[in-house]
C-alpha positions as CSV (number, residue, x, y, z in Angstrom):
1,M,65.6,157.0,71.5
2,I,67.5,154.6,69.2
3,T,68.2,154.6,65.5
4,G,68.6,151.8,63.0
5,A,72.2,152.7,62.6
6,Q,72.7,152.5,66.4
7,M,71.1,149.0,66.3
8,R,73.5,147.8,63.6
9,A,76.5,149.3,65.4
10,A,75.5,147.8,68.7
11,R,75.1,144.3,67.2
12,A,78.5,144.6,65.6
13,L,80.1,145.7,68.9
14,I,78.7,142.6,70.7
15,A,79.1,140.3,67.7
16,I,75.6,139.1,67.4
17,D,73.2,138.7,64.4
18,Q,69.7,139.9,64.1
19,R,68.3,136.5,65.1
20,R,70.2,136.5,68.4
21,L,69.1,140.1,69.1
22,A,65.5,139.0,68.5
23,E,66.0,136.1,71.0
24,L,67.6,138.4,73.6
25,S,64.9,141.0,73.4
26,G,61.9,138.7,73.1
27,L,61.0,140.3,69.8
28,S,60.4,138.6,66.4
29,L,63.1,138.5,63.8
30,P,60.9,140.5,61.3
31,T,60.5,143.2,64.0
32,I,64.2,143.5,64.5
33,Q,64.7,143.6,60.7
34,R,62.1,146.3,60.3
35,M,63.6,148.4,63.1
36,E,67.1,148.2,61.7
37,A,65.9,149.2,58.3
38,S,64.5,152.5,59.7
39,D,66.0,155.8,58.6
40,G,66.5,157.8,61.7
41,V,64.8,157.0,64.9
42,V,63.3,153.6,65.2
43,R,59.5,153.6,65.4
44,G,57.6,151.0,67.3
45,N,55.4,150.5,70.4
46,V,56.9,151.5,73.7
47,D,57.0,147.9,75.0
48,S,59.0,146.7,72.0
49,L,61.4,149.6,72.2
50,M,62.0,149.0,75.9
51,K,62.6,145.3,75.3
52,L,65.1,146.1,72.6
53,V,67.0,148.8,74.6
54,G,67.0,146.6,77.7
55,A,68.5,143.7,75.8
56,L,71.2,145.8,74.4
57,E,72.0,147.4,77.8
58,T,72.1,144.0,79.4
59,A,74.6,143.0,76.8
60,G,76.8,145.9,77.7
61,I,75.7,148.6,75.1
62,E,75.5,152.2,76.3
63,L,73.3,154.2,73.9
64,L,74.3,157.8,73.5
65,G,72.1,160.6,72.4
66,D,73.3,163.7,70.5
67,N,75.9,165.6,72.5
68,A,75.5,163.2,75.5
69,P,78.6,162.3,77.5
70,S,79.5,158.7,77.9
71,T,79.4,157.6,81.5
72,G,81.0,154.2,80.9
73,G,84.6,153.4,80.8
74,G,84.6,150.8,78.0
75,R,85.6,151.2,74.4
76,G,83.0,152.3,71.8
77,V,82.3,154.4,68.8
78,R,80.4,157.6,68.2
79,L,79.3,159.1,65.0
80,R,80.1,162.8,64.9
81,M,78.7,165.2,62.3
82,P,80.2,163.9,59.0
83,T,82.4,166.0,56.9
84,P,82.0,165.6,53.1
85,L,84.4,163.1,51.6
86,P,86.7,164.5,48.9
87,D,85.8,163.6,45.3
88,K,88.0,160.9,43.6
């Protein structure tokens, strides 16, 4: 559904901090912090995840799953499969 990395990237795109995301979603700051610290897909109860995703979508974020096309026309970023960085 959404990963911790997507949450951090989404906040960066709309220039808000964790506290503001908590306010917009109606979730507690510790809940937002826990979700963002997740490796991989964020775990939580369905109601909390829906509040989070709804708040991000209302703020203009379009969440993309693996290999999903973007239907929006705005700017954004997408993480592709990373290639190994050369050694120094």
